[in-house]
ROLUMVO-982436 format. One record per residue (C-alpha): residue number from 1; residue in one letter; x, y, z. Coordinates in steps of 0.25 Angstrom, whole numbers. Each point is the difference from the previous one (the first is absolute). Layout:
+------+------+-------+-------+-------+
! resi ! resn !     x !     y !     z !
+------+------+-------+-------+-------+
!  NUM !    a !     X !     Y !     Z !
...
+------+------+-------+-------+-------+
This chain:
+------+------+-------+-------+-------+
! resi ! resn !     x !     y !     z !
+------+------+-------+-------+-------+
!    1 !    a !    -1 !     0 !    -1 !
!    2 !    l !     5 !    15 !    -1 !
!    3 !    p !     0 !     9 !    13 !
!    4 !    p !    -7 !    13 !    -1 !
!    5 !    d !    13 !     8 !    -5 !
!    6 !    r !     1 !   -11 !   -11 !
!    7 !    s !    15 !    -1 !     2 !
!    8 !    r !     3 !   -15 !     0 !
!    9 !    l !    -7 !   -14 !     0 !
!   10 !    l !    -3 !    -7 !    14 !
!   11 !    p !    -4 !   -14 !     2 !
!   12 !    v !   -12 !     0 !     9 !
!   13 !    a !    -5 !   -16 !    -2 !
!   14 !    l !     6 !   -12 !    -3 !
!   15 !    q !    -4 !   -14 !    -3 !
!   16 !    c !     9 !   -11 !     0 !
!   17 !    t !    -7 !    -9 !   -11 !
!   18 !    q !    -8 !     1 !   -13 !
!   19 !    r !   -13 !    -3 !     6 !
!   20 !    p !    -7 !     6 !    12 !
!   21 !    g !    -5 !    -9 !    12 !
!   22 !    p !     1 !    -3 !    14 !
!   23 !    t !    14 !    -5 !    -1 !
!   24 !    s !     5 !    12 !    -8 !
!   25 !    p !    -6 !    13 !     7 !
!   26 !    v !     2 !    15 !    -6 !
!   27 !    l !    12 !     5 !     9 !
!   28 !    l !     1 !    14 !     4 !
!   29 !    p !    11 !     9 !     6 !
!   30 !    m !    -6 !     0 !    15 !
!   31 !    d !     1 !   -16 !    -1 !
!   32 !    g !    14 !     0 !     7 !
!   33 !    w !     9 !   -13 !    -2 !
!   34 !    a !   -12 !    -5 !    -9 !
!   35 !    w !     4 !    12 !   -10 !
!   36 !    q !    14 !     0 !     1 !
!   37 !    m !     0 !   -16 !    -4 !
!   38 !    a !    -9 !     4 !   -12 !
!   39 !    r !    10 !    10 !    -4 !
!   40 !    t !    10 !   -11 !     0 !
!   41 !    v !    -8 !   -10 !    -9 !
!   42 !    v !    -3 !    12 !    -9 !
!   43 !    q !    15 !     3 !    -1 !
!   44 !    s !     4 !   -14 !    -1 !
!   45 !    a !    -9 !     0 !   -13 !
!   46 !    d !     4 !    13 !    -5 !
!   47 !    s !    15 !    -6 !     0 !
!   48 !    n !    -4 !   -14 !    -6 !
!   49 !    q !    -6 !     9 !   -11 !
!   50 !    h !    12 !     8 !    -2 !
!   51 !    g !    11 !   -11 !     3 !
!   52 !    v !    -5 !    -9 !   -11 !
!   53 !    v !   -10 !     7 !   -10 !
!   54 !    e !     7 !    15 !     0 !
!   55 !    h !    14 !    -3 !     1 !
!   56 !    g !     3 !   -14 !    -1 !
!   57 !    t !    -9 !    -3 !   -12 !
!   58 !    l !    -2 !    14 !    -8 !
!   59 !    c !    14 !     6 !     4 !
!   60 !    h !     8 !   -13 !    -2 !
!   61 !    i !    -8 !   -11 !    -9 !
!   62 !    l !    -6 !    10 !    -9 !
!   63 !    m !    11 !     8 !    -3 !
!   64 !    a !     8 !   -13 !    -2 !
!   65 !    i !   -10 !    -3 !   -10 !
!   66 !    v !     2 !    13 !    -7 !
!   67 !    a !    15 !     0 !     0 !
!   68 !    t !     1 !   -14 !    -7 !
!   69 !    c !   -11 !     5 !   -10 !
!   70 !    m !     9 !    11 !    -3 !
!   71 !    h !    12 !    -7 !    -1 !
!   72 !    r !    -7 !   -12 !    -9 !
!   73 !    t !    -6 !    10 !   -10 !
!   74 !    l !     8 !    14 !     0 !
!   75 !    h !    13 !     2 !    -6 !
!   76 !    p !    10 !     6 !     9 !
!   77 !    r !     0 !    12 !    -8 !
!   78 !    h !   -15 !     1 !    -1 !
!   79 !    p !    -4 !    14 !     6 !
!   80 !    l !   -10 !    -6 !     9 !
!   81 !    r !     9 !   -10 !     6 !
!   82 !    v !    11 !    11 !     2 !
!   83 !    l !   -11 !     7 !     7 !
!   84 !    l !    -4 !   -13 !     9 !
!   85 !    a !    13 !    -6 !     1 !
!   86 !    h !     5 !     9 !    10 !
!   87 !    n !   -13 !     1 !    10 !
!   88 !    l !     2 !   -17 !    -2 !
!   89 !    r !    15 !    -2 !     1 !
!   90 !    f !    -1 !    -6 !    15 !
!   91 !    t !   -13 !    -7 !    -2 !
!   92 !    i !     3 !   -15 !    -4 !
!   93 !    p !    12 !     0 !     9 !
!   94 !    l !    -7 !     5 !    12 !
!   95 !    d !   -12 !   -11 !    -4 !
!   96 !    k !    11 !   -11 !     1 !
!   97 !    l !     3 !     4 !    15 !
!   98 !    t !   -15 !     3 !     4 !
!   99 !    k !    -6 !   -12 !    -7 !
!  100 !    s !     3 !   -10 !    12 !
!  101 !    l !   -12 !    10 !     8 !
!  102 !    f !   -12 !    -7 !    -4 !
!  103 !    k !     5 !   -14 !     1 !
!  104 !    p !    -2 !   -10 !    11 !
!  105 !    g !     9 !     6 !    12 !
!  106 !    g !     1 !    13 !    -7 !
!  107 !    r !    -1 !    13 !     7 !
!  108 !    t !   -14 !     3 !    -3 !
!  109 !    p !    -6 !   -13 !     5 !
!  110 !    t !     8 !     0 !    12 !
!  111 !    i !    -1 !    14 !     5 !
!  112 !    q !   -14 !     3 !    -6 !
!  113 !    s !   -13 !    -6 !     2 !
!  114 !    p !    -4 !    -6 !   -14 !
!  115 !    t !     5 !   -15 !    -2 !
!  116 !    v !     8 !    -4 !   -13 !
!  117 !    d !   -12 !    -2 !    -8 !
!  118 !    g !    -8 !    12 !     6 !
!  119 !    t !    12 !     9 !    -4 !
!  120 !    l !     2 !    -8 !   -14 !
!  121 !    e !   -17 !     3 !    -2 !
!  122 !    l !     2 !    15 !     4 !
!  123 !    s !    10 !     2 !    -9 !
!  124 !    r !    -9 !    -6 !   -12 !
!  125 !    r !   -11 !     9 !     4 !
!  126 !    g !    10 !    12 !     0 !
!  127 !    l !     5 !    -3 !   -15 !
!  128 !    r !   -15 !    -3 !    -4 !
!  129 !    g !    -6 !    13 !     5 !
!  130 !    f !    12 !    10 !    -4 !
!  131 !    d !    -5 !     9 !   -12 !
!  132 !    w !    13 !    11 !    -4 !
!  133 !    s !   -10 !    10 !    -4 !
!  134 !    l !   -10 !    -1 !    13 !
!  135 !    r !    13 !     0 !    10 !
!  136 !    s !     6 !    12 !    -6 !
!  137 !    p !    -1 !    11 !    11 !
!  138 !    p !   -11 !    10 !    -8 !
!  139 !    h !   -10 !   -13 !    -1 !
!  140 !    e !     3 !    -7 !    12 !
!  141 !    f !    -3 !    14 !     8 !
!  142 !    r !   -13 !     4 !    -8 !
!  143 !    r !    -5 !   -15 !     2 !
!  144 !    r !     2 !     0 !    15 !
!  145 !    g !    -7 !    14 !     1 !
!  146 !    v !    14 !     7 !     6 !
!  147 !    e !     5 !     8 !   -12 !
!  148 !    s !    -4 !    14 !     5 !
!  149 !    s !     6 !     7 !    12 !
!  150 !    d !   -14 !     5 !     3 !
!  151 !    v !    -4 !   -14 !     3 !
!  152 !    l !    11 !    -4 !     8 !
!  153 !    p !    11 !    11 !     3 !
!  154 !    d !    10 !    -7 !     8 !
!  155 !    y !     5 !   -11 !    -9 !
!  156 !    p !    16 !     0 !    -3 !
!  157 !    y !    -2 !   -12 !    -7 !
!  158 !    r !    -9 !     5 !   -11 !
!  159 !    d !     8 !    14 !    -1 !
!  160 !    d !    15 !    -8 !    -1 !
!  161 !    a !    -5 !    -9 !    -9 !
!  162 !    l !    -8 !     8 !   -10 !
!  163 !    a !    13 !    10 !    -1 !
!  164 !    h !     9 !   -12 !    -3 !
!  165 !    w !   -10 !    -5 !   -10 !
!  166 !    e !    -1 !    13 !    -8 !
!  167 !    a !    15 !     1 !    -1 !
!  168 !    t !     3 !   -14 !    -5 !
!  169 !    l !   -11 !     2 !   -10 !
!  170 !    q !     5 !    13 !    -6 !
!  171 !    f !    14 !    -6 !    -1 !
!  172 !    c !    -6 !   -13 !    -6 !
!  173 !    q !   -10 !     8 !    -9 !
!  174 !    k !    11 !     8 !    -6 !
!  175 !    y !     9 !   -12 !    -2 !
!  176 !    v !    -9 !    -8 !    -8 !
!  177 !    r !    -3 !    11 !    -9 !
!  178 !    l !    13 !     2 !    -5 !
!  179 !    y !    -1 !   -15 !    -5 !
!  180 !    y !   -15 !    -1 !    -3 !
!  181 !    a !    -6 !    11 !    -8 !
!  182 !    s !   -13 !    -6 !    -4 !
!  183 !    d !    -9 !   -12 !     3 !
!  184 !    r !     6 !    -7 !   -13 !
!  185 !    d !    15 !     1 !     7 !
!  186 !    v !    -7 !    -9 !    11 !
!  187 !    v !    -8 !   -10 !    -9 !
!  188 !    e !    12 !    -3 !    -9 !
!  189 !    d !    10 !    -3 !    11 !
!  190 !    s !    -1 !   -14 !     3 !
!  191 !    e !    10 !    -1 !    12 !
!  192 !    l !    -9 !     9 !     7 !
!  193 !    q !   -12 !    -8 !    -5 !
!  194 !    q !     6 !   -13 !     4 !
!  195 !    f !     4 !     6 !    14 !
!  196 !    v !   -15 !     3 !     2 !
!  197 !    l !    -5 !   -13 !    -5 !
!  198 !    e !     9 !    -8 !    10 !
!  199 !    l !    -3 !    10 !    12 !
!  200 !    s !   -15 !    -3 !    -3 !
!  201 !    s !     2 !   -15 !    -2 !
!  202 !    e !    -4 !   -10 !    11 !
!  203 !    e !    15 !    -5 !     2 !
!  204 !    a !     2 !    15 !     6 !
!  205 !    a !   -13 !    -1 !     8 !
!  206 !    g !    -7 !     6 !   -12 !
!  207 !    q !     2 !    15 !     5 !
!  208 !    k !   -12 !    10 !    -2 !
!  209 !    g !     0 !    13 !    -2 !
!  210 !    i !    12 !     0 !   -11 !
!  211 !    g !    -2 !     3 !   -14 !
!  212 !    g !   -11 !     6 !    -8 !
!  213 !    a !   -12 !    -2 !    -7 !
!  214 !    g !     4 !   -10 !   -10 !
!  215 !    k !    -5 !   -12 !    -7 !
!  216 !    s !     6 !    -9 !    11 !
!  217 !    p !     3 !     3 !    16 !
!  218 !    g !    15 !     0 !    -4 !
!  219 !    e !     0 !    11 !   -11 !
!  220 !    l !     3 !    13 !     1 !
!  221 !    t !    -6 !    11 !    -9 !
+------+------+-------+-------+-------+
């Protein structure tokens, strides 16, 4: 909830399961230790989501797929590979070091609450539900209804993320337009088309929100 001064969001009620009932009451800040325990449950669930999905899957696994597809389809001198390679140069070596996180006895099932099977299922859900366009900061904040400071004045993550997004977007647009002056340049770039096709394939987790409204999901127009 927002207090009268609309400064920042405050938690006012917690429920520790998805279904209300006698064994899952709605807890309030005045409920003392029960409230503190419920906060711990929420923080644990948030840690699981962040550690397995946002970090392990979308930072490491997803970007390793992008790096692999880049190496498979784009020539070392291809302008998009020149742009991407700098940002992806440590992705695959780092993933070799972190691949044991999800395994039996690994850090995730040992320290966090999901089992190995639960960890892998969370990861699969994260990949299936990810959409490059919808997860871009402008779309995400708009979808959640918090894009405006009039709605939620104190939201540093939104303000920082949008500033970084805009700077990155402007740089990338200027760079890409050096090499793609028209839609024809995009359509006729066979390496680019193959790159997007591979990213959209089932072998690459069927990534969504990438490419254009072409004749097939992996066609960029």
